Structure formats: C-alpha cells, structure tokens
C-alpha positions in Angstrom: 0.6 7.6 -25.1 1.5 7.0 -21.4 1.7 10.0 -19.1 2.9 9.5 -15.5 0.8 10.8 -12.6 3.8 12.8 -11.5 3.8 14.7 -14.7 0.1 15.6 -14.2 0.8 16.8 -10.7 3.6 19.0 -12.1 1.4 20.4 -14.8 -1.5 21.1 -12.4 0.8 22.8 -9.9 2.3 25.2 -12.6 -1.2 25.7 -14.1 -2.5 26.8 -10.7 0.5 28.9 -9.6 1.2 30.3 -13.1 4.8 30.6 -11.9 7.4 27.8 -12.2 9.4 29.0 -9.1 6.4 28.9 -6.8 5.2 25.6 -8.3 8.6 24.1 -7.7 8.6 25.2 -4.0 5.1 23.7 -3.6 6.2 20.4 -5.1 9.5 20.3 -3.2 11.5 19.9 -6.4 14.1 22.2 -8.1 13.0 24.7 -10.7 15.3 23.3 -13.4 13.9 19.7 -12.8 10.4 21.0 -13.0 11.0 22.9 -16.2 12.7 19.9 -17.8 9.8 17.6 -16.9 7.3 20.0 -18.3 9.2 20.3 -21.5 9.3 16.5 -21.8 5.5 16.4 -21.2 4.9 19.0 -24.0 7.0 17.0 -26.4 5.1 13.8 -25.6 1.7 15.6 -26.0 2.8 17.3 -29.2 1.7 20.8 -28.2 2.7 23.5 -25.7 1.0 23.9 -22.4 2.4 27.3 -21.3 3.7 30.5 -22.8 6.2 32.6 -20.9 5.2 36.1 -19.8 7.1 38.7 -17.6 5.2 37.6 -14.5 5.7 33.9 -15.1 3.7 31.7 -17.5 0.2 31.5 -18.9 -1.8 28.5 -20.1 -2.0 28.0 -23.8 -5.5 27.2 -25.3 -4.6 23.5 -25.2 -3.2 23.8 -21.7 -6.4 25.5 -20.4 -8.5 22.6 -21.8 -6.2 20.0 -20.3 -5.9 21.5 -16.8 -9.3 20.5 -15.4 -9.0 17.1 -16.9 -5.6 16.5 -15.2 -6.9 17.9 -11.9 -9.9 15.5 -12.1 -7.6 12.5 -12.9 -5.4 13.3 -9.9 -8.4 13.7 -7.6 -10.0 10.5 -8.8 -6.7 8.6 -8.3 -6.3 10.0 -4.7 -9.9 9.1 -3.9 -9.4 5.6 -5.3 -6.2 5.0 -3.4 -7.9 6.0 -0.1 -10.8 3.7 -0.9 -8.4 0.8 -1.6 -6.7 1.4 1.7 -10.0 1.4 3.5 -10.9 -1.9 1.8 -7.9 -3.6 3.3 -8.9 -6.1 6.1 -7.8 -5.1 9.6 -8.0 -6.7 12.9 -5.9 -8.5 15.5 -4.3 -12.0 15.1 -4.1 -13.6 18.5 -1.2 -16.1 18.8 -1.3 -18.5 21.7 2.0 -19.5 23.4 2.6 -22.2 25.9 6.4 -21.7 26.0 8.9 -19.3 24.5 9.2 -20.0 20.8 12.7 -18.8 19.9 14.6 -20.9 17.3 14.6 -17.9 14.9 10.9 -18.5 14.0 8.7 -16.0 15.5 10.3 -12.7 14.6 10.8 -13.5 10.9 7.3 -15.0 10.6 5.8 -11.8 12.1 7.7 -9.6 9.7 6.4 -11.7 6.7 2.9 -11.7 8.1 2.8 -7.9 8.5 4.0 -7.5 4.9 1.3 -9.8 3.6 -1.5 -8.4 5.9 -0.9 -4.6 6.2 -3.1 -3.1 8.9 -3.3 -6.2 11.0 -2.0 -6.2 14.5 -0.6 -9.2 16.4 -1.3 -10.1 20.1 0.8 -12.7 21.9 -1.2 -14.6 24.6 0.5 -16.9 27.1 -1.7 -20.0 27.7 -1.3 -22.4 30.6 -0.7 -26.1 30.0 -4.1 -26.8 31.4 -5.3 -25.9 27.9 -3.4 -28.2 25.5 -5.0 -26.5 22.6 -3.2 -23.2 23.3 -6.4 -21.3 23.4 -7.8 -22.7 20.1 -10.5 -24.8 21.7 -12.4 -21.8 23.2 -11.5 -19.4 20.4 -9.3 -17.1 22.5 -6.4 -17.8 20.1 -6.4 -17.8 16.3 -3.2 -19.8 16.0 -0.9 -21.3 18.6 2.6 -22.5 19.1 2.2 -25.9 20.8 4.0 -29.2 21.3 2.5 -32.3 19.9 0.4 -34.3 20.6 -2.6 -31.9 20.2 -6.3 -32.4 21.0 -8.8 -33.4 18.2 -10.1 -30.7 15.9 -6.8 -29.0 15.2 -4.5 -29.0 12.2 -0.7 -28.6 12.7 2.4 -27.8 10.8 5.6 -29.1 12.5 8.2 -26.3 12.9 11.0 -28.1 14.7 11.8 -31.7 15.8 14.1 -31.8 18.8 15.5 -34.4 21.2 14.3 -34.4 24.8 16.7 -33.7 27.6 16.3 -33.2 31.4 16.6 -30.1 33.5 17.7 -30.8 37.0 19.3 -29.0 40.0 22.9 -28.2 39.2 24.1 -30.3 42.2 22.1 -33.4 41.1 24.4 -36.5 41.1 23.3 -37.3 37.5 24.5 -33.9 36.4 28.1 -35.3 36.2 27.1 -37.3 33.1 27.3 -35.8 29.6 24.2 -37.8 28.6 21.7 -39.5 30.8 19.9 -42.7 29.9 16.2 -42.4 30.5 16.4 -45.6 32.6 18.5 -43.6 35.1 15.6 -41.2 35.6 12.9 -43.7 36.3 13.1 -43.3 40.1 13.3 -39.5 40.0 10.4 -37.3 41.0 9.2 -35.4 37.9 7.6 -32.0 37.5 4.3 -32.7 35.7 1.9 -30.7 33.6 -1.6 -30.5 34.9 -3.9 -33.5 34.3 -6.0 -31.3 32.0 -3.0 -31.4 29.6 -3.9 -35.0 28.8 -1.6 -36.7 26.3 0.8 -33.7 26.5 1.3 -34.4 30.2 2.0 -38.0 29.4 4.6 -37.2 26.7 6.6 -34.9 29.0 6.6 -37.5 31.7 8.1 -39.9 29.2 5.2 -42.4 29.3 5.9 -43.3 25.7 9.2 -44.8 26.9 8.0 -46.3 30.2 6.5 -49.5 31.4 6.1 -48.1 35.0 4.2 -45.2 36.6 6.2 -42.0 37.0 6.8 -40.4 40.3 5.3 -36.9 40.3 7.0 -34.5 42.7 4.8 -31.5 41.9 2.4 -30.2 39.2 3.1 -26.9 37.4 1.0 -24.9 35.0 3.6 -22.5 33.5 7.3 -22.6 32.6 8.1 -20.3 35.5 6.4 -22.7 38.0 8.2 -25.7 36.4 11.8 -24.3 36.6 11.2 -22.7 40.1 10.2 -26.2 41.2 13.4 -27.7 39.6 15.7 -25.1 41.3 13.9 -25.8 44.6 14.8 -29.5 44.4 11.2 -30.7 44.0 12.0 -32.8 40.9 13.4 -33.0 37.4 11.6 -32.2 34.1 12.0 -33.3 30.5 12.8 -30.3 28.2 13.1 -29.9 24.5 16.7 -29.3 23.3 15.8 -25.9 21.9 14.1 -24.8 25.2 17.2 -25.6 27.2 18.9 -22.4 26.0 15.7 -20.3 26.3 15.1 -21.2 30.0 18.5 -21.1 31.6 18.4 -20.5 35.3 21.1 -20.2 37.9 21.3 -23.4 39.9 19.8 -25.5 37.1 21.5 -27.6 34.5 20.4 -29.4 31.3 21.6 -32.8 30.0 20.5 -34.7 26.9 18.6 -37.9 27.5 19.0 -41.1 25.5 16.3 -43.6 24.9 13.5 -41.1 24.2 11.7 -40.2 20.9 12.1 -36.5 20.0 9.5 -33.8 20.6 7.8 -31.8 17.9 7.0 -28.1 18.1 4.2 -27.0 15.7 1.9 -24.2 14.7 -1.7 -25.2 15.2 -5.0 -23.8 14.0 -8.7 -25.0 14.0 -9.8 -27.4 11.3 -11.8 -25.6 8.7 -10.4 -22.2 9.6 -9.5 -20.6 6.2 -9.5 -17.0 7.3 -7.0 -14.9 5.4 -5.1 -13.8 8.5 -4.6 -17.4 9.8 -3.5 -18.7 6.4 -1.1 -15.7 6.0 0.6 -16.5 9.3 0.9 -20.2 8.6 2.3 -19.4 5.1 4.8 -17.1 6.7 6.0 -19.8 9.1 6.2 -22.3 6.2 8.5 -19.9 4.3 10.6 -19.4 7.4 11.0 -23.2 8.1 11.7 -23.9 4.4 14.3 -21.2 4.4 15.9 -22.7 7.5 
C-alpha cells in the first residue's frame, strides 16, 4: 500500500486541529479538497481516521494510533531532506577568459552547469595574454576559454574552428578589398601579444604562414589595448572570425584573410583534474557544442 507524503501531512494537520476548516486554512487548500483526500486515504487504509462531532472531528481509535507514526514519518523526511541538501557540494567555479566568448556558448553552458551542480557559484576572471594558460598554470582558474595552441599540462576540448581575418583602421588602403591575401599584410606593422604568450603570440602574428619576421608595431596584453592600438593607427591585428562581431569599434574594420589556417577556440583544464565541478562544466559545453 503506497501512501503519499501529502496525505500524511493532511492527516496530521486535521488530527492536530480536530477541525477540517482550520486544517484547510493551515494547509492552504480548500475544505472540500481536504475532505475528499482524507476520504480517499481512509478507503486506502480500510478504516476510518475521524468521527464527526458538533465541534469538528475526533480521532478514531485507529486514527489516534496512526497520528504519532505519521508525524514521525513527516519529521524524519524533513530532516532527511535537509541533510541531503547540506550534503550537496558547494563552492565557486572560476572560469578564466582571455577574450569575450560569445558564439552562444557561455550562457547555455552556465545554465546547464547550474542545473547539474546546484549550490555552486561561478566567477568569471579576465586573464591577460601574458598567461597563455588562462590562469590554469597557477591555479587561479579551474577552467579557461583559450585559443590554441596551449602550454603543456593542459587538456582541451575544441569549441569552435574559425578563419582568421584582420582588424585594421577603417581608412586603411587594404580595407577596400573584400578579402585580403596574407601576402599583402607581410609589410604591415602588427599588434602583438606579449612574448610571455609564447606559441600563442606566434600564431596570431601568422608565423605558421610566414617565411619572414613580422614587423611588430606595438605589444598589447588585453583586447582593449589591442583594438585601441588598431584605431590609433599603430598596426593591424589578426582576429578570429567570431571575434570580429564581438569587438566592433568605430574607426575599425574587419576583413577575411586568405592563406591562413583557421584558429581554434577551446575550453581547457589541468591534466588529471577530475573534480566534479570541472567535469560538469566541460560536459555542459560538450552538450552545447553537440547541439549546435
């Protein structure tokens, strides 16, 4: 015989109030609904729980025996539910960011992560390009959105593969072209990432498609510094196709570049890190990218 916890709550409320009207008010249900549910419970049990009297109701002999049992079951369930809530892991997942993510990835992944890890908070941390690990190397981030290539000791899951284009001043002579061959950019001064970015600096200078040394106009450590330098006419910069829309600026234009391999945006985490919160966030991103 299966009895719902709701039925036990109804029974206990009437047994304590000895008045169906007052019990209904206490339970925030209508009196007819409460009476109907009590009748169904009595039929299920096979005996009466209450007798009607002028003042309301009184417990039958069977009802008086059952009342403390029902009350204890409800109390034990409430205590167990609270213990279960307290047992849920809590903390803060720190997500390192080197650039804006966009692409419909972050918001949906965070929603899925919160559903999988209730009680966990999320902190977004902007990391300069002088740390190509996105904060993973020194432990200041738990996961990080970063562009490949990454330093040793990290695992990655590629989220987007996009062509590289160039951001340049809007009045640049090459801006008249719909697409720009990379060869046409060889003599241009480039905005470079810091030398500490290592292979990532080389990739965004196009060294994988060069047989010459790039001309570096200025070094920048954040997206804001990069695009301010472009608008100021200090150089051009290679930009992933998806970032062109995210970093629009007055006085700056973007053009696709031919002759370059694409860039890869990935979520990264430390090798051997199997913590529940990290795996939950990676799984959330896998679901999002699979859906897309």
